N, C-alpha and C positions, 0 to 999 in steps of 0.2 A: 299347850306350847307357853312357856313363861316368857313373860316380857318385863323389863324393869320398869319400875314406876315412873310415869311422865311427871315433870315438874308442874305445881300447881299455880305457879307463878312465874313471871318473868324477872330473872334477877339481873340481868345485864351482862351474864357470862357469855363471854365470846365463843364458847364451846359449842359445836352443832347440836342441835336440840335432838336430833334422830326422827325428826317429824317432817313430812313433806305432804300438804294436803292439797296439792294443785299440780298435776302431770298429765300428759297425753300420751296416746299410743297411735298404733295404726287403725284402731277403731276410729280416730277422727283424723287430725292432720299430724300425728307424731310418726316418727320414723321407725321406732321400734314395736314389735308385737306385744300384746298386753303382757304375756309371760315373761318377755326379755326385761320389760320395765321392771317387774316385781324383782328378777334376779338382779338386776343393777341396783336396785334399792337395796337388797339384802347385802349386796358387796360393798356398798358404801356407807353401811351401819343405818339405815333409816329402819326404825322400828314400827312406826305408824305411818302409813301412808293412804292417800286417796288418789284413785284414778279417776280423772275428771274431764273425759273426753267431751269434746263440744257437741252440745245437743243428742248425746248418745250414751247408752250404758251397755253398748254392744260388746265391749270388751271386759266387763265384770266378770262373768263366769270364768273365762279362761285365767284372769288374774287372781281370782279366788282359788283355783285349783293350785296355782303355783304357790301361792302365799301360804297355803296350807302345808307346804313340803318345807317352807324356810322359815326363819325367825323374823316374819314381818306380818302385822297385822294390817289388812286392807279393810277400808272403809270405802263402801260404794259411793260412787258420786258421779256429777255430771256438771259441766258448765254450760250455762243456758244463756242464749242471746236474747237481749231485751231492748226496750227503747224507754229512755226518760228524757223528756224535753227535747226531742229531736236527736238524742245522742244515743248511739250504741253503747249498751252498758252490759257487762257480763256478770252474771250471778252464778257462783258455786253452790250446787246443791250437795251437802254431805248427808247421806241417806242410809242410816244404819238398817232400815227396813226395805230398803230398795224403792223401786217406783211403782206407784199404783194410781188408779182413778185419773183425774185431770192430769197429773204428770206424765203418766205412760201416754195418754192421747196426746198431751203436748209435745212429747218427744217424737212421735210420728209427723205431726204437724211441721216441727220445727225442720226435720229431714227433709221433707218436700219443699219447704221455703228456701232451705240451702241448696237444692238441686235447681230450683228454678233461678237462683240467684247465680248459680255457677254458669248457667246459660248466658246470661247477659255479661258476666264477666269475659267469657268466652269471646263474645261478639266484640267487645271494646278492646281486647288484647289484640284481637286480628286486624283492627284498624292501626295499631300502633307497632305492627311488624312481626306478629307472632301467628303465622297461619295454622290453621286446624286447632286452636288455642284448646278447645274443650277437649278434643280426642287426646290432645298431647298430655294434658292434665290427667285425663282418666287412664291413660295408659300408665302413667306414673305411680297413681295412686291405688290402682287395682279396682275391679269392679264392685266391691261390695260395701262402700261407704260414700255418704255425700261429700263433694269437693268443697275445699277451703281456700282461701288466698295461697297458704303455703305451698298448695299443690300446683297453683299456677305460678308461683315463684320458682319451684323446681323446674317446671316446663320453660320458663324464660330461661333459666341458666343452662338448662341442657340444650336448648336452641342456640345458645350463643348470644341472643340478646343483650344479656347483662352478664357481669362477671360472676356475682355471688347473689345469696339471698337477700342480704342487707340492701344492696343496691335495687334488687327487684321492687322491694317494698318503698324505697326511698323515691323512685321514679314512677313506678307503676300502679303499685297495690296500696301504698299507705294511704292515710286520711287525706281525702280530697283529690287523689289522683283517679286516673282512668278505671282502675280495676277496684276502687273502693266503692261498691255497689251496696246500697242500703236494701236489704229484706224487709218484707212487711213483718218484723218481730213483734211479740205481744209485749204489753205494756209491762214496766218493771214490778208494778203491784201485782199484777196477774200472775207473775212467774213465782214470785215470792209466795203466793197463796198456794199454788201447785206443791211446792217443797214443804211447806208446814203441813199440808193435808196428807202427805205421804209419811209424816212422821220425821221428817229432816230438819236440817239446819240450814237457813239460808246466809250464804257469805257474800258480800259484795267483794268482786274480784279486782284486784290491782287498781283502787281507787287513785293512785297516784299518776296514772299513765294516761288520763283522758285530757291533760293540758288544761285542766279547770283551776281558776284561781280558788285562794283558799276559802272565800265566801261561797262561790258556786259548789265546791266540794261539799262544804257543808250543808248547802241546800239538798244536795245528792244524799248525803248521810242521813239528814231530816226525813226525805221522802221514803228511803229505805226502811228506816226504823218505824216510821208511822204505817208502812205496809205490813210490819210483822217481821222484818229482816233482824237476824239475831247478831251477827258479826260481820266483820270486814278483814280483808287480808292487811295487815299490819305491816308486814314484810313480803314483798313479792320479787324473788330475785335479789338483785344488787341495787342499792339506792342509797342516797345521801342520809347520814346519820340524824342531820338537824331535821330534816323533812319527817323522817320517821318519827322523831319524838313529838314533833307537832301533830302528826296524824293520830299518835297515841292519845294526846289530848283530847282531839275531836271524838274519838271513840269514847274515852271515858266520860266526856259530857253527854253523851247519848246512852250510856249503859251498854254498849255493844262489846261482845266478845271479840278477841284478835285470833286471827289464824294467820298461818305461814305458809308459803309454798314457793317452789323455784320456777313453776310455769314451764318444767321442762319438756322438749318437744324432740330433740334429736341429739346423739352424741357428737362430740367434738367442738360444740360450741362452749360459751362461758359459762352456761348453766348446766348442772348436772342435778340428779335427785339428791336432795339435801343441800344443795349448795345455795346459798342466799346470805344477805347481811345479817350481823347479829342482831337479836331484839334487844333493845334498851331496857333498863330496868323501868317498869310501867306498872302502875296499879291495874291496867286493864287485863282481865282474867283470860287465859287462853281457851280458845275454843273448845279443846278437848275436856274442858271442866265443865262444859253446858251439860245439864242433866240427859239429854238425848244421847251424846256422844259418850259422856262418862259411863252410862248405863251398857253401852255396847261395848266399850274397853273391859269394864268389870266382868261382863259375861265371857270375855274372851280369855281372861285369865282361868276360867274354868273349863275353856274349849267347848263353852256353850255358846257359840257365837249366833248372834239372831240372823236367821237367813236373809239373803237377798231376794225374797219372792216378790214377784211382780215387777221385776226388771225388764224394760222394754227395750228392744233392739230395733232400730229405725229400719 
């Protein structure tokens, strides 16, 4: 399956890159089945994608089967929940060889933590006017995956408690609200270790979304790099160009690679696969030039794609 070469550097060209390394499916809190996410990527001209469901790789096999029929290269991945200095931080694992060992075990533990958290979220939302909150969220999500806050947001909308998903998060599920329940996530450094041991690349997800000052964001990047983290999302969806350029300087100072992703969850929103702000001209290297990812892509050119063995489903 031929694929056009990916750029070895960011040139500042506003043309879409055809790369999206952060997306979600019904294997976590997305609205589309894994196969449908891949099909939408193909339709939108995404050539290299990663499916990165929350604390799960349950959708990878289905996505791989569909990607094999389309002009899309699928990089297995997951988005893992962690804690750093009391703050919930997400780390994307890009996993050419799938999940094994501590990461496979960690995914199972993360799924259990999500289920425990869902019970508490349901109890809290019942107090603010959503009867049988847990059951309603489960009915909408289906029986096969851990619940996330978007599932409760959909339940709030369906019950008429709020008019839309954005309001559900603003009033009830966002940071500091009743439904913002902190689970006992593992430490940032531990999760980075899981990813590295599975032959993957650890990527700090959307570092601009935590409301951190520039100094504290720098401390987060320092801790991430010291733990062995290799990359951060320079662009995640749509963001201010000046802030993006400043983040690029922070990545360059620490020798981190740059990743890009839409964080796509559902059709009809302002984000779609491959849709994100342009990447400015920067000396920071794209994450697909990291040796572990580059080897995966090179093998894909010969249709000798490394198998996603050891992929764990929660």
